[in-house]
MIDOSE-1310 file (N, C-alpha, C; in nm, 2 decimals, decimal comma, always signed):
residues 305
xxxx	+22,84/+1,51/-5,04/+22,98/+1,47/-5,04/+22,99/+1,32/-5,05; +23,08/+1,28/-5,14/+23,11/+1,14/-5,15/+23,25/+1,11/-5,10; +23,28/+0,98/-5,08/+23,41/+0,94/-5,03/+23,47/+0,82/-5,10; +23,60/+0,83/-5,13/+23,67/+0,72/-5,19/+23,81/+0,71/-5,13
xxxx	+23,84/+0,60/-5,06/+23,97/+0,58/-5,00/+24,00/+0,69/-4,91; +23,91/+0,74/-4,82/+23,93/+0,84/-4,72/+23,94/+0,98/-4,79; +23,92/+0,99/-4,92/+23,92/+1,12/-4,98/+23,78/+1,17/-5,00; +23,76/+1,29/-4,95/+23,62/+1,35/-4,96/+23,61/+1,42/-5,10
xxxx	+23,51/+1,37/-5,17/+23,48/+1,43/-5,30/+23,37/+1,53/-5,28; +23,40/+1,66/-5,31/+23,30/+1,77/-5,28/+23,27/+1,84/-5,41; +23,15/+1,84/-5,45/+23,11/+1,92/-5,56/+23,08/+2,06/-5,53; +23,13/+2,15/-5,61/+23,10/+2,30/-5,59/+23,05/+2,36/-5,72
xxxx	+22,93/+2,41/-5,72/+22,87/+2,47/-5,83/+22,90/+2,62/-5,82; +22,99/+2,68/-5,89/+23,03/+2,82/-5,88/+22,94/+2,91/-5,96; +22,82/+2,93/-5,91/+22,73/+3,02/-5,98/+22,76/+3,16/-5,96; +22,70/+3,25/-6,04/+22,71/+3,39/-6,02/+22,62/+3,45/-5,92
xxxx	+22,51/+3,38/-5,90/+22,41/+3,42/-5,79/+22,43/+3,35/-5,66; +22,45/+3,22/-5,67/+22,47/+3,14/-5,55/+22,58/+3,04/-5,57; +22,65/+3,00/-5,47/+22,75/+2,89/-5,48/+22,69/+2,77/-5,40; +22,68/+2,66/-5,47/+22,61/+2,54/-5,42/+22,71/+2,42/-5,40
xxxx	+22,68/+2,35/-5,29/+22,74/+2,22/-5,28/+22,62/+2,12/-5,28; +22,64/+1,99/-5,26/+22,53/+1,90/-5,26/+22,43/+1,93/-5,16; +22,46/+2,00/-5,05/+22,37/+2,02/-4,94/+22,36/+2,16/-4,89; +22,43/+2,26/-4,96/+22,42/+2,39/-4,91/+22,41/+2,49/-5,03
xxxx	+22,35/+2,61/-5,00/+22,33/+2,72/-5,09/+22,37/+2,85/-5,02; +22,46/+2,92/-5,08/+22,51/+3,05/-5,03/+22,52/+3,16/-5,13; +22,46/+3,27/-5,12/+22,48/+3,38/-5,21/+22,63/+3,41/-5,23; +22,67/+3,46/-5,35/+22,81/+3,47/-5,38/+22,87/+3,60/-5,34
xxxx	+22,80/+3,68/-5,27/+22,87/+3,81/-5,22/+22,99/+3,79/-5,13; +23,09/+3,86/-5,16/+23,21/+3,86/-5,08/+23,26/+4,00/-5,04; +23,27/+4,02/-4,91/+23,32/+4,15/-4,87/+23,44/+4,13/-4,78; +23,56/+4,20/-4,81/+23,68/+4,18/-4,73/+23,70/+4,28/-4,63
xxxx	+23,75/+4,24/-4,51/+23,78/+4,33/-4,40/+23,92/+4,30/-4,35; +23,99/+4,41/-4,31/+24,13/+4,39/-4,25/+24,12/+4,36/-4,10; +24,01/+4,40/-4,04/+23,98/+4,37/-3,90/+23,85/+4,29/-3,88; +23,83/+4,23/-3,77/+23,72/+4,14/-3,75/+23,59/+4,22/-3,76
xxxx	+23,49/+4,18/-3,84/+23,37/+4,25/-3,86/+23,29/+4,26/-3,73; +23,20/+4,36/-3,72/+23,12/+4,38/-3,60/+23,02/+4,27/-3,58; +22,96/+4,23/-3,68/+22,85/+4,13/-3,67/+22,91/+3,99/-3,72; +22,87/+3,89/-3,65/+22,91/+3,75/-3,68/+22,82/+3,69/-3,79
xxxx	+22,86/+3,57/-3,84/+22,78/+3,50/-3,93/+22,84/+3,50/-4,07; +22,88/+3,37/-4,12/+22,94/+3,35/-4,25/+23,07/+3,43/-4,26; +23,15/+3,43/-4,16/+23,28/+3,50/-4,17/+23,39/+3,40/-4,19; +23,47/+3,41/-4,29/+23,59/+3,33/-4,32/+23,71/+3,41/-4,29
xxxx	+23,80/+3,35/-4,22/+23,93/+3,41/-4,19/+24,04/+3,33/-4,26; +24,11/+3,40/-4,35/+24,21/+3,34/-4,43/+24,32/+3,44/-4,47; +24,44/+3,40/-4,46/+24,55/+3,49/-4,51/+24,56/+3,63/-4,44; +24,52/+3,63/-4,31/+24,52/+3,76/-4,24/+24,41/+3,85/-4,27
xxxx	+24,31/+3,81/-4,34/+24,19/+3,89/-4,38/+24,06/+3,82/-4,33; +23,96/+3,90/-4,32/+23,83/+3,85/-4,28/+23,73/+3,87/-4,40; +23,65/+3,77/-4,43/+23,56/+3,78/-4,55/+23,42/+3,75/-4,50; +23,33/+3,84/-4,52/+23,19/+3,81/-4,50/+23,13/+3,76/-4,63
xxxx	+23,07/+3,64/-4,62/+23,02/+3,57/-4,73/+22,87/+3,58/-4,73; +22,81/+3,60/-4,85/+22,66/+3,58/-4,86/+22,58/+3,70/-4,87; +22,64/+3,82/-4,86/+22,56/+3,94/-4,87/+22,56/+3,99/-5,01; +22,45/+3,98/-5,09/+22,44/+4,02/-5,22/+22,50/+3,91/-5,32
xxxx	+22,52/+3,95/-5,44/+22,56/+3,85/-5,54/+22,68/+3,91/-5,62; +22,77/+3,82/-5,67/+22,88/+3,87/-5,74/+22,84/+3,91/-5,88; +22,90/+4,01/-5,93/+22,88/+4,06/-6,07/+22,93/+3,95/-6,17; +22,87/+3,95/-6,29/+22,91/+3,86/-6,39/+23,05/+3,89/-6,44
xxxx	+23,14/+3,79/-6,44/+23,27/+3,80/-6,51/+23,29/+3,68/-6,59; +23,35/+3,70/-6,71/+23,37/+3,59/-6,80/+23,47/+3,49/-6,76; +23,57/+3,53/-6,68/+23,68/+3,45/-6,63/+23,67/+3,45/-6,48; +23,63/+3,33/-6,42/+23,61/+3,32/-6,27/+23,74/+3,32/-6,20
xxxx	+23,85/+3,31/-6,27/+23,98/+3,31/-6,20/+24,04/+3,46/-6,20; +23,96/+3,56/-6,24/+24,02/+3,69/-6,25/+24,06/+3,75/-6,11; +23,98/+3,71/-6,01/+24,01/+3,77/-5,87/+24,01/+3,65/-5,77; +24,02/+3,69/-5,64/+24,03/+3,59/-5,54/+23,89/+3,54/-5,49
xxxx	+23,79/+3,60/-5,53/+23,66/+3,58/-5,47/+23,61/+3,43/-5,48; +23,62/+3,37/-5,60/+23,58/+3,24/-5,61/+23,66/+3,14/-5,54; +23,79/+3,17/-5,51/+23,87/+3,08/-5,43/+23,82/+3,09/-5,28; +23,79/+3,21/-5,24/+23,74/+3,23/-5,10/+23,61/+3,16/-5,09
xxxx	+23,52/+3,17/-5,19/+23,39/+3,10/-5,19/+23,41/+2,95/-5,19; +23,51/+2,90/-5,26/+23,53/+2,76/-5,26/+23,57/+2,71/-5,12; +23,66/+2,78/-5,05/+23,69/+2,74/-4,92/+23,57/+2,74/-4,83; +23,49/+2,84/-4,84/+23,36/+2,85/-4,76/+23,27/+2,73/-4,79
xxxx	+23,26/+2,70/-4,92/+23,17/+2,59/-4,96/+23,22/+2,45/-4,91; +23,35/+2,43/-4,92/+23,41/+2,31/-4,86/+23,39/+2,30/-4,71; +23,41/+2,41/-4,64/+23,39/+2,41/-4,50/+23,24/+2,38/-4,46; +23,15/+2,44/-4,53/+23,00/+2,42/-4,50/+22,97/+2,27/-4,52
xxxx	+23,02/+2,21/-4,63/+22,99/+2,07/-4,66/+23,05/+1,98/-4,55; +23,18/+2,01/-4,52/+23,25/+1,92/-4,42/+23,18/+1,94/-4,28; +23,14/+2,06/-4,25/+23,08/+2,09/-4,12/+22,95/+2,01/-4,10; +22,88/+1,98/-4,20/+22,76/+1,89/-4,19/+22,79/+1,75/-4,14
xxxx	+22,91/+1,71/-4,17/+22,96/+1,58/-4,13/+23,04/+1,58/-4,00; +23,06/+1,70/-3,95/+23,14/+1,72/-3,83/+23,29/+1,70/-3,85; +23,33/+1,73/-3,97/+23,47/+1,71/-4,01/+23,55/+1,85/-4,02; +23,67/+1,85/-3,96/+23,75/+1,98/-3,97/+23,88/+1,96/-4,04
xxxx	+23,92/+1,84/-4,06/+24,04/+1,81/-4,14/+24,02/+1,70/-4,24; +24,06/+1,72/-4,36/+24,03/+1,62/-4,47/+24,12/+1,64/-4,59; +24,13/+1,53/-4,66/+24,19/+1,53/-4,80/+24,06/+1,55/-4,89; +24,07/+1,65/-4,98/+23,95/+1,68/-5,06/+23,99/+1,68/-5,21
xxxx	+23,90/+1,61/-5,28/+23,90/+1,62/-5,43/+23,79/+1,71/-5,47; +23,81/+1,82/-5,53/+23,71/+1,91/-5,58/+23,65/+1,86/-5,71; +23,52/+1,88/-5,72/+23,45/+1,86/-5,85/+23,37/+1,98/-5,88; +23,40/+2,04/-5,99/+23,34/+2,17/-6,03/+23,31/+2,18/-6,18
xxxx	+23,27/+2,30/-6,23/+23,24/+2,31/-6,37/+23,25/+2,45/-6,42; +23,24/+2,46/-6,55/+23,24/+2,59/-6,62/+23,13/+2,59/-6,73; +23,09/+2,70/-6,78/+22,99/+2,70/-6,89/+23,03/+2,62/-7,01; +22,93/+2,56/-7,07/+22,95/+2,46/-7,17/+23,06/+2,49/-7,27
xxxx	+23,05/+2,60/-7,34/+23,14/+2,63/-7,45/+23,27/+2,70/-7,40; +23,28/+2,72/-7,26/+23,40/+2,78/-7,21/+23,50/+2,68/-7,15; +23,44/+2,56/-7,12/+23,52/+2,46/-7,04/+23,65/+2,42/-7,11; +23,65/+2,40/-7,24/+23,77/+2,36/-7,31/+23,88/+2,47/-7,30
xxxx	+23,84/+2,59/-7,31/+23,94/+2,70/-7,31/+23,99/+2,74/-7,17; +23,90/+2,73/-7,07/+23,94/+2,77/-6,94/+23,97/+2,66/-6,84; +23,95/+2,54/-6,88/+23,96/+2,43/-6,78/+24,09/+2,43/-6,70; +24,20/+2,43/-6,77/+24,33/+2,41/-6,70/+24,36/+2,54/-6,61
xxxx	+24,32/+2,65/-6,66/+24,35/+2,78/-6,58/+24,26/+2,77/-6,45; +24,14/+2,73/-6,46/+24,05/+2,72/-6,35/+24,09/+2,61/-6,25; +24,14/+2,50/-6,31/+24,19/+2,39/-6,22/+24,31/+2,44/-6,14; +24,40/+2,51/-6,20/+24,52/+2,57/-6,13/+24,48/+2,67/-6,03
xxxx	+24,38/+2,75/-6,06/+24,32/+2,85/-5,97/+24,27/+2,78/-5,84; +24,19/+2,68/-5,86/+24,12/+2,61/-5,75/+24,23/+2,53/-5,66; +24,33/+2,49/-5,73/+24,44/+2,41/-5,66/+24,56/+2,49/-5,63; +24,55/+2,62/-5,62/+24,66/+2,71/-5,60/+24,74/+2,68/-5,48
xxxx	+24,67/+2,63/-5,37/+24,74/+2,59/-5,25/+24,70/+2,44/-5,22; +24,81/+2,36/-5,22/+24,78/+2,22/-5,19/+24,72/+2,20/-5,05; +24,78/+2,27/-4,96/+24,74/+2,26/-4,82/+24,69/+2,40/-4,77; +24,57/+2,40/-4,70/+24,51/+2,53/-4,66/+24,46/+2,52/-4,52
xxxx	+24,49/+2,62/-4,44/+24,43/+2,63/-4,31/+24,35/+2,76/-4,30; +24,23/+2,75/-4,25/+24,15/+2,87/-4,24/+24,04/+2,85/-4,13; +23,97/+2,95/-4,11/+23,87/+2,95/-4,00/+23,74/+3,00/-4,06; +23,63/+2,93/-4,04/+23,50/+2,97/-4,09/+23,40/+2,95/-3,97
xxxx	+23,33/+3,06/-3,95/+23,23/+3,06/-3,84/+23,28/+3,01/-3,71; +23,40/+3,05/-3,68/+23,46/+3,02/-3,55/+23,52/+2,88/-3,54; +23,53/+2,81/-3,65/+23,58/+2,67/-3,65/+23,70/+2,66/-3,74; +23,81/+2,60/-3,70/+23,93/+2,58/-3,77/+23,92/+2,46/-3,87
xxxx	+23,97/+2,49/-3,99/+23,97/+2,38/-4,09/+24,12/+2,36/-4,15; +24,15/+2,24/-4,17/+24,28/+2,20/-4,23/+24,25/+2,11/-4,35; +24,27/+2,17/-4,47/+24,23/+2,09/-4,59/+24,36/+2,07/-4,68; +24,36/+1,95/-4,73/+24,47/+1,91/-4,83/+24,40/+1,88/-4,96
xxxx	+24,41/+1,96/-5,06/+24,35/+1,94/-5,19/+24,43/+1,84/-5,27; +24,37/+1,73/-5,31/+24,45/+1,62/-5,38/+24,41/+1,61/-5,52; +24,31/+1,69/-5,57/+24,28/+1,68/-5,71/+24,15/+1,76/-5,74; +24,12/+1,78/-5,87/+24,01/+1,86/-5,91/+23,96/+1,81/-6,05
xxxx	+23,83/+1,77/-6,05/+23,77/+1,73/-6,18/+23,68/+1,84/-6,22; +23,68/+1,88/-6,35/+23,60/+1,99/-6,41/+23,51/+1,93/-6,52; +23,39/+1,98/-6,52/+23,29/+1,93/-6,61/+23,21/+2,05/-6,67; +23,14/+2,03/-6,78/+23,06/+2,13/-6,84/+22,93/+2,15/-6,76
xxxx	+22,89/+2,28/-6,73/+22,78/+2,30/-6,65/+22,65/+2,25/-6,71; +22,56/+2,22/-6,62/+22,43/+2,18/-6,67/+22,42/+2,03/-6,69; +22,50/+1,97/-6,77/+22,49/+1,83/-6,80/+22,50/+1,74/-6,68; +22,59/+1,77/-6,58/+22,60/+1,68/-6,46/+22,47/+1,67/-6,38
xxxx	+22,38/+1,78/-6,39/+22,26/+1,78/-6,32/+22,17/+1,67/-6,36; +22,18/+1,62/-6,49/+22,09/+1,52/-6,54/+22,17/+1,39/-6,57; +22,30/+1,39/-6,55/+22,38/+1,27/-6,58/+22,33/+1,14/-6,51; +22,28/+1,16/-6,39/+22,24/+1,04/-6,31/+22,10/+0,98/-6,36
xxxx	+22,03/+1,06/-6,45/+21,90/+1,02/-6,49/+21,90/+1,01/-6,65; +22,01/+0,99/-6,71/+22,02/+0,98/-6,85/+21,94/+0,86/-6,91; +21,91/+0,76/-6,82/+21,83/+0,64/-6,86/+21,69/+0,68/-6,90; +21,65/+0,80/-6,86/+21,51/+0,84/-6,89/+21,51/+0,91/-7,03
xxxx	+21,62/+0,94/-7,09/+21,63/+1,02/-7,21/+21,61/+0,94/-7,33; +21,50/+0,95/-7,40/+21,48/+0,88/-7,52/+21,47/+0,98/-7,63; +21,52/+0,94/-7,75/+21,50/+1,03/-7,87/+21,58/+1,16/-7,85; +21,53/+1,27/-7,89/+21,59/+1,40/-7,89/+21,55/+1,48/-7,77
xxxx	+21,64/+1,53/-7,69/+21,61/+1,61/-7,57/+21,70/+1,74/-7,58; +21,64/+1,84/-7,52/+21,72/+1,97/-7,51/+21,73/+2,01/-7,37; +21,85/+2,03/-7,32/+21,88/+2,08/-7,19/+21,91/+2,23/-7,18; +21,84/+2,30/-7,10/+21,87/+2,44/-7,08/+21,90/+2,46/-6,93
xxxx	+22,03/+2,50/-6,91/+22,08/+2,53/-6,77/+22,08/+2,68/-6,76; +21,98/+2,73/-6,68/+21,96/+2,88/-6,67/+22,01/+2,92/-6,54; +22,13/+2,98/-6,54/+22,19/+3,03/-6,41/+22,17/+3,18/-6,40; +22,24/+3,24/-6,30/+22,23/+3,38/-6,28/+22,30/+3,46/-6,38
xxxx	+22,40/+3,41/-6,44/+22,48/+3,49/-6,54/+22,47/+3,43/-6,68; +22,45/+3,30/-6,70/+22,45/+3,24/-6,83/+22,34/+3,14/-6,85; +22,31/+3,11/-6,97/+22,22/+3,00/-7,01/+22,30/+2,90/-7,10; +22,31/+2,78/-7,05/+22,38/+2,68/-7,13/+22,28/+2,59/-7,20
xxxx	+22,30/+2,56/-7,33/+22,21/+2,49/-7,41/+22,28/+2,37/-7,47; +22,22/+2,25/-7,45/+22,28/+2,13/-7,50/+22,18/+2,03/-7,55; +22,21/+1,97/-7,67/+22,12/+1,86/-7,72/+22,17/+1,73/-7,67; +22,08/+1,64/-7,63/+22,11/+1,51/-7,59/+22,03/+1,41/-7,67
xxxx	+22,09/+1,33/-7,76/+22,02/+1,24/-7,85/+22,05/+1,10/-7,80; +21,94/+1,03/-7,77/+21,95/+0,89/-7,73/+22,05/+0,87/-7,62; +22,04/+0,95/-7,52/+22,12/+0,95/-7,39/+22,26/+1,00/-7,41; +22,30/+1,05/-7,52/+22,44/+1,10/-7,54/+22,44/+1,25/-7,57
xxxx	+22,52/+1,32/-7,50/+22,54/+1,46/-7,52/+22,60/+1,49/-7,66; +22,55/+1,59/-7,73/+22,60/+1,62/-7,86/+22,69/+1,75/-7,85; +22,82/+1,73/-7,84/+22,91/+1,84/-7,81/+22,90/+1,95/-7,92; +22,88/+1,91/-8,04/+22,87/+2,01/-8,15/+22,74/+2,09/-8,15
xxxx	+22,65/+2,05/-8,07/+22,52/+2,12/-8,06/+22,51/+2,17/-7,91; +22,61/+2,25/-7,87/+22,60/+2,31/-7,74/+22,64/+2,46/-7,75; +22,58/+2,54/-7,67/+22,60/+2,68/-7,67/+22,59/+2,75/-7,53; +22,66/+2,86/-7,52/+22,65/+2,94/-7,39/+22,60/+3,08/-7,43
xxxx	+22,49/+3,12/-7,37/+22,43/+3,25/-7,39/+22,45/+3,34/-7,26; +22,49/+3,46/-7,28/+22,49/+3,55/-7,16/+22,35/+3,60/-7,14; +22,27/+3,52/-7,09/+22,12/+3,54/-7,07/+22,07/+3,48/-6,94; +22,13/+3,53/-6,83/+22,10/+3,47/-6,70/+21,99/+3,54/-6,63
xxxx	+21,95/+3,49/-6,51/+21,84/+3,54/-6,43/+21,87/+3,69/-6,39; +22,00/+3,72/-6,38/+22,04/+3,85/-6,33/+21,99/+3,96/-6,43; +21,98/+3,93/-6,56/+21,93/+4,02/-6,65/+21,78/+4,05/-6,63; +21,71/+3,95/-6,59/+21,57/+3,97/-6,55/+21,56/+4,06/-6,43
xxxx	+21,65/+4,03/-6,33/+21,65/+4,11/-6,21/+21,68/+4,26/-6,24; +21,77/+4,29/-6,33/+21,81/+4,43/-6,36/+21,69/+4,49/-6,44; +21,63/+4,42/-6,53/+21,51/+4,47/-6,60/+21,40/+4,50/-6,51; +21,37/+4,42/-6,41/+21,26/+4,44/-6,32/+21,29/+4,56/-6,23
xxxx	+21,42/+4,57/-6,18/+21,46/+4,69/-6,10/+21,44/+4,82/-6,18; +21,48/+4,82/-6,30/+21,47/+4,94/-6,39/+21,32/+4,97/-6,42; +21,24/+4,87/-6,44/+21,10/+4,89/-6,47/+21,03/+4,96/-6,35; +21,06/+4,91/-6,23/+21,00/+4,97/-6,11/+21,04/+5,12/-6,09
xxxx	+21,17/+5,14/-6,12/+21,23/+5,28/-6,11/+21,16/+5,37/-6,21; +21,15/+5,32/-6,33/+21,09/+5,40/-6,44/+20,94/+5,43/-6,41; +20,87/+5,33/-6,36/+20,72/+5,34/-6,34/+20,68/+5,42/-6,22; +20,76/+5,40/-6,11/+20,72/+5,46/-5,98/+20,82/+5,55/-5,92
xxxx	+20,94/+5,56/-5,98/+21,04/+5,65/-5,92/+21,10/+5,60/-5,79; +21,09/+5,47/-5,78/+21,13/+5,40/-5,65/+21,24/+5,30/-5,68; +21,34/+5,30/-5,60/+21,45/+5,20/-5,61/+21,41/+5,08/-5,52; +21,37/+4,97/-5,57/+21,33/+4,86/-5,49/+21,44/+4,77/-5,45
xxxx	+21,44/+4,72/-5,33/+21,55/+4,63/-5,28/+21,54/+4,50/-5,36; +21,66/+4,45/-5,40/+21,67/+4,33/-5,48/+21,61/+4,21/-5,41; +21,61/+4,21/-5,28/+21,56/+4,09/-5,21/+21,41/+4,08/-5,24; +21,34/+4,19/-5,25/+21,19/+4,18/-5,27/+21,17/+4,14/-5,42
xxxx	+21,25/+4,18/-5,51/+21,23/+4,14/-5,65/+21,27/+3,99/-5,66; +21,37/+3,95/-5,59/+21,41/+3,81/-5,60/+21,30/+3,72/-5,54; +21,23/+3,77/-5,44/+21,12/+3,69/-5,38/+21,01/+3,67/-5,49; +20,98/+3,77/-5,56/+20,87/+3,76/-5,67/+20,92/+3,66/-5,77
xxxx	+21,04/+3,67/-5,82/+21,09/+3,58/-5,92/+21,10/+3,44/-5,88; +21,13/+3,42/-5,75/+21,15/+3,28/-5,70/+21,01/+3,21/-5,67; +20,92/+3,29/-5,61/+20,79/+3,23/-5,56/+20,67/+3,28/-5,64; +20,69/+3,38/-5,73/+20,57/+3,43/-5,80/+20,49/+3,54/-5,73
xxxx	+20,53/+3,57/-5,61/+20,46/+3,67/-5,53/+20,55/+3,72/-5,42; +20,51/+3,83/-5,35/+20,59/+3,89/-5,24/+20,49/+3,98/-5,16; +20,53/+4,02/-5,04/+20,45/+4,11/-4,96/+20,48/+4,25/-5,00; +20,43/+4,29/-5,12/+20,44/+4,42/-5,17/+20,31/+4,47/-5,24
xxxx	+20,30/+4,59/-5,27/+20,17/+4,64/-5,33/+20,15/+4,58/-5,46; +20,02/+4,57/-5,50/+19,98/+4,51/-5,63/+20,04/+4,58/-5,75; +20,05/+4,71/-5,76/+20,11/+4,77/-5,88/+20,26/+4,73/-5,90; +20,33/+4,72/-5,79/+20,47/+4,68/-5,79/+20,48/+4,53/-5,84
xxxx	+20,39/+4,45/-5,78/+20,39/+4,31/-5,81/+20,36/+4,29/-5,96; +20,26/+4,36/-6,01/+20,22/+4,35/-6,15/+20,33/+4,40/-6,24; +20,41/+4,50/-6,20/+20,52/+4,55/-6,28/+20,63/+4,45/-6,30; +20,67/+4,39/-6,18/+20,77/+4,28/-6,19/+20,73/+4,16/-6,26
xxxx	+20,60/+4,12/-6,24/+20,54/+4,01/-6,31/+20,55/+4,02/-6,46; +20,51/+4,14/-6,50/+20,52/+4,17/-6,65/+20,66/+4,15/-6,71; +20,76/+4,20/-6,64/+20,89/+4,19/-6,68/+20,93/+4,04/-6,68; +20,90/+3,97/-6,58/+20,93/+3,82/-6,57/+20,87/+3,74/-6,68
xxxx	+20,75/+3,78/-6,72/+20,68/+3,70/-6,83/+20,75/+3,73/-6,96; +20,80/+3,86/-6,98/+20,87/+3,89/-7,10/+21,00/+3,81/-7,11; +21,07/+3,81/-6,99/+21,20/+3,74/-6,98/+21,18/+3,59/-7,02; +21,08/+3,52/-6,96/+21,06/+3,38/-6,99/+21,02/+3,36/-7,14
xxxx	+20,94/+3,45/-7,19/+20,91/+3,44/-7,34/+21,04/+3,45/-7,42; +21,13/+3,54/-7,37/+21,26/+3,55/-7,44/+21,34/+3,42/-7,43; +21,33/+3,35/-7,32/+21,40/+3,23/-7,30/+21,36/+3,13/-7,41; +21,23/+3,12/-7,43/+21,18/+3,02/-7,53/+21,21/+3,07/-7,67
xxxx	+21,21/+3,20/-7,69/+21,25/+3,26/-7,82/+21,40/+3,22/-7,85; +21,48/+3,23/-7,75/+21,62/+3,20/-7,77/+21,64/+3,05/-7,80; +21,56/+2,96/-7,73/+21,57/+2,82/-7,75/+21,52/+2,79/-7,89; +21,42/+2,86/-7,94/+21,37/+2,83/-8,08/+21,48/+2,87/-8,18
xxxx	+21,56/+2,97/-8,15/+21,67/+3,00/-8,24/+21,77/+2,89/-8,26; +21,77/+2,80/-8,15/+21,86/+2,68/-8,16/+21,78/+2,56/-8,19; +21,67/+2,58/-8,27/+21,58/+2,48/-8,33/+21,50/+2,40/-8,22; +21,47/+2,46/-8,11/+21,38/+2,39/-8,01/+21,24/+2,38/-8,07
xxxx	+21,19/+2,26/-8,07/+21,05/+2,23/-8,12/+20,98/+2,14/-8,02; +20,89/+2,19/-7,94/+20,83/+2,11/-7,83/+20,76/+1,99/-7,88; +20,72/+1,98/-8,01/+20,65/+1,87/-8,06/+20,75/+1,75/-8,10; +20,87/+1,79/-8,11/+20,97/+1,69/-8,16/+21,08/+1,65/-8,05
xxxx	+21,08/+1,72/-7,94/+21,18/+1,69/-7,84/+21,13/+1,73/-7,70; +21,19/+1,68/-7,60/+21,15/+1,72/-7,46/+21,26/+1,82/-7,41; +21,21/+1,91/-7,33/+21,29/+2,01/-7,28/+21,32/+1,99/-7,13; +21,44/+1,99/-7,09/+21,48/+1,98/-6,94/+21,54/+2,11/-6,90
xxxx	+21,49/+2,17/-6,79/+21,54/+2,30/-6,75/+21,60/+2,27/-6,61; +21,73/+2,32/-6,59/+21,79/+2,31/-6,46/+21,84/+2,45/-6,43; +21,88/+2,47/-6,30/+21,93/+2,60/-6,26/+21,83/+2,69/-6,20; +21,87/+2,80/-6,15/+21,78/+2,89/-6,08/+21,67/+2,95/-6,17
xxxx	+21,69/+2,96/-6,30/+21,59/+3,01/-6,39/+21,47/+2,92/-6,40; +21,48/+2,80/-6,36/+21,36/+2,71/-6,36/+21,24/+2,76/-6,29; +21,27/+2,83/-6,18/+21,15/+2,88/-6,10/+21,08/+2,99/-6,18; +21,15/+3,07/-6,26/+21,09/+3,17/-6,34/+21,00/+3,11/-6,45
xxxx	+21,05/+3,01/-6,51/+20,97/+2,94/-6,61/+20,85/+2,88/-6,55; +20,86/+2,82/-6,43/+20,75/+2,76/-6,37/+20,64/+2,86/-6,33; +20,69/+2,98/-6,28/+20,60/+3,08/-6,23/+20,54/+3,17/-6,34; +20,61/+3,19/-6,44/+20,57/+3,29/-6,54/+20,56/+3,24/-6,68
xxxx	+20,59/+3,12/-6,71/+20,60/+3,07/-6,85/+20,47/+3,00/-6,89; +20,46/+2,99/-7,02/+20,35/+2,92/-7,08/+20,41/+2,80/-7,16; +20,38/+2,68/-7,12/+20,45/+2,56/-7,18/+20,36/+2,44/-7,15; +20,39/+2,34/-7,23/+20,32/+2,21/-7,21/+20,40/+2,13/-7,10
xxxx	+20,34/+2,12/-6,98/+20,40/+2,05/-6,87/+20,44/+1,91/-6,90; +20,36/+1,84/-6,99/+20,39/+1,70/-7,03/+20,52/+1,69/-7,11; +20,57/+1,80/-7,17/+20,68/+1,80/-7,26/+20,80/+1,88/-7,20; +20,78/+1,94/-7,08/+20,89/+2,02/-7,02/+20,91/+1,97/-6,88
xxxx	+21,03/+1,94/-6,84/+21,07/+1,90/-6,71/+21,16/+2,00/-6,64; +21,11/+2,05/-6,53/+21,19/+2,15/-6,45/+21,25/+2,08/-6,33; +21,38/+2,07/-6,32/+21,45/+2,01/-6,21/+21,46/+2,12/-6,10; +21,39/+2,11/-6,00/+21,38/+2,22/-5,90/+21,49/+2,22/-5,79
xxxx	+21,57/+2,11/-5,79/+21,67/+2,10/-5,69/+21,79/+2,19/-5,74; +21,81/+2,30/-5,67/+21,91/+2,40/-5,71/+22,05/+2,34/-5,69; +22,06/+2,23/-5,61/+22,19/+2,17/-5,58/+22,22/+2,05/-5,68; +22,13/+2,03/-5,78/+22,14/+1,91/-5,86/+22,28/+1,91/-5,94
xxxx	+22,33/+2,03/-5,98/+22,45/+2,03/-6,06/+22,57/+1,99/-5,97; +22,57/+2,04/-5,85/+22,68/+2,01/-5,75/+22,68/+1,86/-5,72; +22,56/+1,80/-5,71/+22,55/+1,66/-5,68/+22,59/+1,58/-5,81; +22,56/+1,63/-5,92/+22,61/+1,57/-6,05/+22,76/+1,57/-6,06
xxxx	+22,82/+1,68/-6,02/+22,97/+1,69/-6,02/+23,03/+1,58/-5,94; +22,97/+1,56/-5,82/+23,03/+1,45/-5,73/+23,01/+1,32/-5,79; +22,89/+1,29/-5,85/+22,86/+1,16/-5,91/+22,96/+1,13/-6,02; +22,98/+1,23/-6,11/+23,08/+1,21/-6,22/+23,22/+1,19/-6,18
xxxx	+23,26/+1,28/-6,08/+23,40/+1,27/-6,03/+23,42/+1,13/-5,96; +23,33/+1,09/-5,88/+23,34/+0,96/-5,81/+23,35/+0,85/-5,91; +23,27/+0,85/-6,02/+23,28/+0,75/-6,12/+23,41/+0,75/-6,19; +23,46/+0,87/-6,22/+23,59/+0,88/-6,29/+23,71/+0,83/-6,20
xxxx	+23,71/+0,87/-6,07/+23,81/+0,82/-5,98/+23,81/+0,67/-5,97; +23,69/+0,61/-5,96/+23,68/+0,47/-5,95/+23,73/+0,40/-6,07; +23,70/+0,45/-6,19/+23,75/+0,39/-6,31/+23,91/+0,39/-6,32; +23,97/+0,50/-6,27/+24,11/+0,51/-6,28/+24,18/+0,42/-6,18
x	+24,12/+0,39/-6,07/+24,18/+0,31/-5,97/+24,14/+0,16/-5,97
């Protein structure tokens, strides 16, 4: 969280798998209840409803403003970030993003969605919050994660932002993003998760819990039997090979450019990929994009004022 003239600038990375702020990560699952849930923990009370946040992940949707879930998740994300500073009431400027090639088309609709209520009162984890939204800056996903380190970018560089639902690809030449050479592929980590789940079911007739599969994808191993681990590992290696195959379709050449990987998919590349570590940089900070949103929004607000 950054601050300018008593306004809190809060970056929110609205992923399909996790919603991130500069300092928090929460799975995007949202379950609504008309009465107070039996068990406590990550409960948001808003508009006469109770919402449990963080169980499971939200399914891929091309338009994040289609339902109320991402608005509820935004309130939760703001509350978690403010709570770290012991703040319950604030004026907030949101900083968020959309997939590279969608941001021009969806920017204004998503901004209106996030700012649908100028003033909001809600309760999260037993604490009351009073928020006044005073603005919203929107950026293309991926790029903000490396914006603060553009000084390191010499010559031709390729950025791959591999999230749960999409992969954003962007060329950066001599520290400048090349808008005409940017693409969004529906090729996120969730596809690897689905493929691994189906492979286990086909091979062993067992439906494995997603949490165990996610453990393997994130860390390269898990406390499961070797045949199951080998099955998931095989799927993950094919998925990572497909990532590099997709990048080559967009003229990726490791001898001529450096590759920067951000997003949750970076751990799969690290654990299961074959690549030249001297030519590929994996940014392992899953909150890097949210931090980048804040950095860019803060700079934009300062320039205006």
